[in-house]
VEXKOL-836449 format. One record per atom (N, C-alpha, C): residue in one letter; atom name; x, y, z. Coordinates in nm, 3 decimals. Each point is the difference from the previous one (the first is absolute). Layout:
! residues N
+-------+-------+---------+---------+---------+
! kolba ! vexgu !      px !      py !      pz !
+-------+-------+---------+---------+---------+
!     a !    CA !       X !       Y !       Z !
...
+-------+-------+---------+---------+---------+
This chain:
! residues 64
+-------+-------+---------+---------+---------+
! kolba ! vexgu !      px !      py !      pz !
+-------+-------+---------+---------+---------+
!     x !     N !   0.086 !  -0.122 !   0.005 !
!     x !    CA !  -0.091 !   0.117 !  -0.009 !
!     x !     C !   0.093 !   0.127 !   0.004 !
!     x !     N !  -0.031 !   0.100 !  -0.083 !
!     x !    CA !   0.084 !   0.116 !  -0.008 !
!     x !     C !  -0.096 !   0.123 !   0.022 !
!     x !     N !   0.055 !   0.082 !   0.075 !
!     x !    CA !  -0.081 !   0.120 !   0.019 !
!     x !     C !   0.092 !   0.137 !  -0.050 !
!     x !     N !  -0.077 !   0.063 !  -0.089 !
!     x !    CA !   0.064 !   0.113 !  -0.069 !
!     x !     C !  -0.061 !   0.110 !   0.047 !
!     x !     N !   0.078 !   0.098 !   0.014 !
!     x !    CA !  -0.050 !   0.128 !   0.053 !
!     x !     C !   0.067 !   0.104 !  -0.097 !
!     x !     N !  -0.106 !   0.066 !  -0.067 !
!     x !    CA !   0.042 !   0.111 !  -0.088 !
!     x !     C !   0.021 !   0.128 !   0.075 !
!     x !     N !   0.122 !   0.074 !   0.007 !
!     x !    CA !   0.013 !   0.135 !   0.066 !
!     x !     C !  -0.084 !   0.104 !  -0.022 !
!     x !     N !  -0.035 !  -0.006 !  -0.119 !
!     x !    CA !  -0.094 !   0.126 !  -0.046 !
!     x !     C !  -0.147 !  -0.020 !   0.061 !
!     x !     N !  -0.044 !  -0.128 !  -0.004 !
!     x !    CA !  -0.126 !  -0.029 !   0.043 !
!     x !     C !  -0.005 !   0.001 !   0.150 !
!     x !     N !   0.103 !  -0.041 !   0.067 !
!     x !    CA !   0.000 !   0.009 !   0.148 !
!     x !     C !   0.019 !   0.147 !   0.041 !
!     x !     N !   0.080 !   0.072 !  -0.064 !
!     x !    CA !   0.006 !   0.139 !   0.036 !
!     x !     C !  -0.136 !   0.089 !  -0.009 !
!     x !     N !  -0.075 !  -0.028 !  -0.114 !
!     x !    CA !  -0.138 !   0.047 !  -0.020 !
!     x !     C !  -0.107 !  -0.049 !   0.102 !
!     x !     N !   0.030 !  -0.129 !   0.026 !
!     x !    CA !  -0.100 !  -0.055 !   0.116 !
!     x !     C !   0.028 !   0.071 !   0.140 !
!     x !     N !   0.131 !   0.021 !   0.044 !
!     x !    CA !   0.024 !   0.078 !   0.109 !
!     x !     C !  -0.042 !   0.145 !  -0.006 !
!     x !     N !   0.015 !   0.069 !  -0.106 !
!     x !    CA !  -0.049 !   0.129 !  -0.028 !
!     x !     C !  -0.152 !   0.016 !   0.015 !
!     x !     N !  -0.067 !  -0.098 !  -0.055 !
!     x !    CA !  -0.156 !   0.000 !   0.030 !
!     x !     C !  -0.028 !  -0.002 !   0.133 !
!     x !     N !   0.070 !  -0.105 !   0.060 !
!     x !    CA !  -0.041 !  -0.028 !   0.146 !
!     x !     C !   0.031 !   0.122 !   0.086 !
!     x !     N !   0.103 !   0.078 !  -0.030 !
!     x !    CA !   0.037 !   0.111 !   0.065 !
!     x !     C !  -0.090 !   0.122 !  -0.016 !
!     x !     N !  -0.047 !   0.009 !  -0.121 !
!     x !    CA !  -0.119 !   0.088 !  -0.044 !
!     x !     C !  -0.127 !  -0.013 !   0.088 !
!     x !     N !  -0.034 !  -0.134 !  -0.002 !
!     x !    CA !  -0.133 !  -0.048 !   0.074 !
!     x !     C !   0.013 !   0.047 !   0.146 !
!     x !     N !   0.128 !  -0.048 !   0.055 !
!     x !    CA !   0.003 !   0.033 !   0.164 !
!     x !     C !   0.006 !   0.150 !   0.016 !
!     x !     N !   0.053 !   0.076 !  -0.102 !
!     x !    CA !  -0.003 !   0.153 !   0.015 !
!     x !     C !  -0.137 !   0.053 !  -0.009 !
!     x !     N !  -0.086 !  -0.052 !  -0.092 !
!     x !    CA !  -0.137 !   0.030 !  -0.018 !
!     x !     C !  -0.078 !  -0.021 !   0.119 !
!     x !     N !   0.020 !  -0.122 !   0.066 !
!     x !    CA !  -0.070 !  -0.047 !   0.117 !
!     x !     C !   0.041 !   0.094 !   0.104 !
!     x !     N !   0.133 !   0.027 !   0.015 !
!     x !    CA !   0.041 !   0.097 !   0.115 !
!     x !     C !  -0.065 !   0.148 !  -0.027 !
!     x !     N !  -0.003 !   0.047 !  -0.102 !
!     x !    CA !  -0.048 !   0.135 !  -0.026 !
!     x !     C !  -0.147 !  -0.009 !   0.006 !
!     x !     N !  -0.072 !  -0.094 !  -0.036 !
!     x !    CA !  -0.147 !  -0.013 !   0.036 !
!     x !     C !  -0.035 !  -0.002 !   0.148 !
!     x !     N !   0.086 !  -0.079 !   0.069 !
!     x !    CA !  -0.018 !  -0.007 !   0.150 !
!     x !     C !   0.025 !   0.143 !   0.076 !
!     x !     N !   0.102 !   0.067 !  -0.063 !
!     x !    CA !   0.037 !   0.130 !   0.067 !
!     x !     C !  -0.105 !   0.093 !  -0.028 !
!     x !     N !  -0.061 !  -0.007 !  -0.122 !
!     x !    CA !  -0.112 !   0.102 !  -0.025 !
!     x !     C !  -0.124 !  -0.053 !   0.077 !
!     x !     N !  -0.026 !  -0.129 !   0.007 !
!     x !    CA !  -0.116 !  -0.027 !   0.076 !
!     x !     C !   0.015 !   0.038 !   0.154 !
!     x !     N !   0.113 !  -0.006 !   0.055 !
!     x !    CA !   0.033 !   0.037 !   0.132 !
!     x !     C !   0.003 !   0.148 !   0.038 !
!     x !     N !   0.074 !   0.072 !  -0.092 !
!     x !    CA !   0.009 !   0.135 !   0.029 !
!     x !     C !  -0.087 !   0.103 !  -0.058 !
!     x !     N !  -0.066 !  -0.044 !  -0.109 !
!     x !    CA !  -0.109 !   0.089 !  -0.062 !
!     x !     C !  -0.138 !  -0.033 !   0.049 !
!     x !     N !  -0.037 !  -0.138 !  -0.011 !
!     x !    CA !  -0.119 !  -0.037 !   0.043 !
!     x !     C !  -0.024 !  -0.038 !   0.138 !
!     x !     N !   0.121 !  -0.012 !   0.080 !
!     x !    CA !   0.001 !  -0.030 !   0.133 !
!     x !     C !  -0.051 !  -0.153 !   0.028 !
!     x !     N !   0.031 !  -0.077 !  -0.100 !
!     x !    CA !  -0.038 !  -0.148 !   0.039 !
!     x !     C !   0.134 !  -0.065 !   0.022 !
!     x !     N !   0.018 !  -0.033 !   0.141 !
!     x !    CA !   0.123 !  -0.039 !   0.042 !
!     x !     C !   0.032 !  -0.152 !  -0.025 !
!     x !     N !  -0.114 !  -0.076 !  -0.017 !
!     x !    CA !   0.033 !  -0.158 !  -0.031 !
!     x !     C !  -0.033 !  -0.042 !  -0.136 !
!     x !     N !  -0.115 !   0.034 !  -0.042 !
!     x !    CA !  -0.062 !  -0.060 !  -0.144 !
!     x !     C !   0.046 !  -0.157 !   0.010 !
!     x !     N !  -0.084 !  -0.061 !   0.078 !
!     x !    CA !   0.014 !  -0.153 !   0.012 !
!     x !     C !   0.137 !  -0.049 !   0.048 !
!     x !     N !   0.079 !   0.090 !   0.041 !
!     x !    CA !   0.145 !  -0.042 !   0.040 !
!     x !     C !   0.085 !   0.015 !  -0.108 !
!     x !     N !  -0.034 !   0.054 !  -0.113 !
!     x !    CA !   0.102 !   0.001 !  -0.123 !
!     x !     C !   0.070 !   0.111 !   0.016 !
!     x !     N !  -0.013 !   0.109 !   0.060 !
!     x !    CA !   0.081 !   0.130 !   0.010 !
!     x !     C !   0.123 !  -0.045 !   0.075 !
!     x !     N !  -0.004 !  -0.073 !   0.113 !
!     x !    CA !   0.123 !  -0.053 !   0.061 !
!     x !     C !   0.076 !  -0.104 !  -0.071 !
!     x !     N !  -0.067 !  -0.070 !  -0.076 !
!     x !    CA !   0.058 !  -0.123 !  -0.077 !
!     x !     C !   0.082 !   0.056 !  -0.111 !
!     x !     N !  -0.007 !   0.117 !  -0.048 !
!     x !    CA !   0.067 !   0.054 !  -0.121 !
!     x !     C !   0.072 !   0.133 !   0.041 !
!     x !     N !   0.018 !   0.033 !   0.115 !
!     x !    CA !   0.062 !   0.130 !   0.047 !
!     x !     C !   0.156 !  -0.042 !  -0.021 !
!     x !     N !   0.059 !   0.077 !  -0.069 !
!     x !    CA !   0.159 !  -0.018 !  -0.024 !
!     x !     C !   0.078 !   0.030 !   0.116 !
!     x !     N !  -0.058 !   0.089 !   0.097 !
!     x !    CA !   0.069 !   0.058 !   0.123 !
!     x !     C !  -0.015 !  -0.097 !   0.125 !
!     x !     N !  -0.054 !  -0.138 !  -0.032 !
!     x !    CA !  -0.024 !  -0.085 !   0.111 !
!     x !     C !   0.058 !  -0.133 !  -0.030 !
!     x !     N !   0.047 !  -0.075 !   0.093 !
!     x !    CA !   0.057 !  -0.125 !  -0.015 !
!     x !     C !  -0.111 !  -0.108 !   0.018 !
!     x !     N !   0.060 !  -0.122 !  -0.053 !
!     x !    CA !  -0.097 !  -0.119 !   0.012 !
!     x !     C !  -0.132 !   0.017 !  -0.079 !
!     x !     N !   0.019 !   0.044 !  -0.129 !
!     x !    CA !  -0.114 !   0.004 !  -0.086 !
!     x !     C !   0.026 !  -0.034 !  -0.145 !
!     x !     N !  -0.087 !   0.020 !  -0.098 !
!     x !    CA !   0.023 !  -0.058 !  -0.144 !
!     x !     C !   0.133 !   0.063 !  -0.056 !
!     x !     N !   0.023 !   0.139 !   0.007 !
!     x !    CA !   0.116 !   0.046 !  -0.069 !
!     x !     C !   0.129 !  -0.049 !   0.056 !
!     x !     N !   0.005 !  -0.047 !   0.137 !
!     x !    CA !   0.126 !  -0.035 !   0.055 !
!     x !     C !   0.056 !  -0.131 !  -0.077 !
!     x !     N !  -0.095 !  -0.070 !  -0.067 !
!     x !    CA !   0.038 !  -0.131 !  -0.071 !
!     x !     C !   0.060 !   0.022 !  -0.134 !
!     x !     N !  -0.019 !   0.123 !  -0.049 !
!     x !    CA !   0.063 !   0.034 !  -0.122 !
!     x !     C !   0.149 !   0.015 !   0.007 !
!     x !     N !   0.069 !  -0.057 !  -0.101 !
!     x !    CA !   0.158 !   0.021 !   0.003 !
!     x !     C !   0.038 !   0.126 !  -0.022 !
!     x !     N !   0.096 !   0.052 !   0.082 !
!     x !    CA !   0.070 !   0.130 !  -0.015 !
!     x !     C !   0.143 !  -0.014 !  -0.030 !
!     x !     N !   0.060 !   0.089 !  -0.086 !
!     x !    CA !   0.140 !   0.000 !  -0.002 !
!     x !     C !   0.065 !   0.129 !   0.079 !
!     x !     N !   0.113 !  -0.035 !   0.062 !
!     x !    CA !   0.064 !   0.116 !   0.076 !
!     x !     C !   0.125 !   0.014 !  -0.077 !
!     x !     N !   0.022 !   0.136 !  -0.039 !
!     x !    CA !   0.135 !   0.027 !  -0.069 !
!     x !     C !   0.073 !   0.077 !   0.091 !
+-------+-------+---------+---------+---------+
């Protein structure tokens, strides 16, 4: 069995995931700060990029 990873497709996948996480974070921030909905079924804290132990912390980061 051979697993082939195409670098271009892999990079595009990571980019799309990062954009989706950013959209979820901004949507939660708008819901929290503009509309004063602090939880929204617990999703605001689940996608807040300033908090640990949530969905964005599982996304790989590179440190340079």
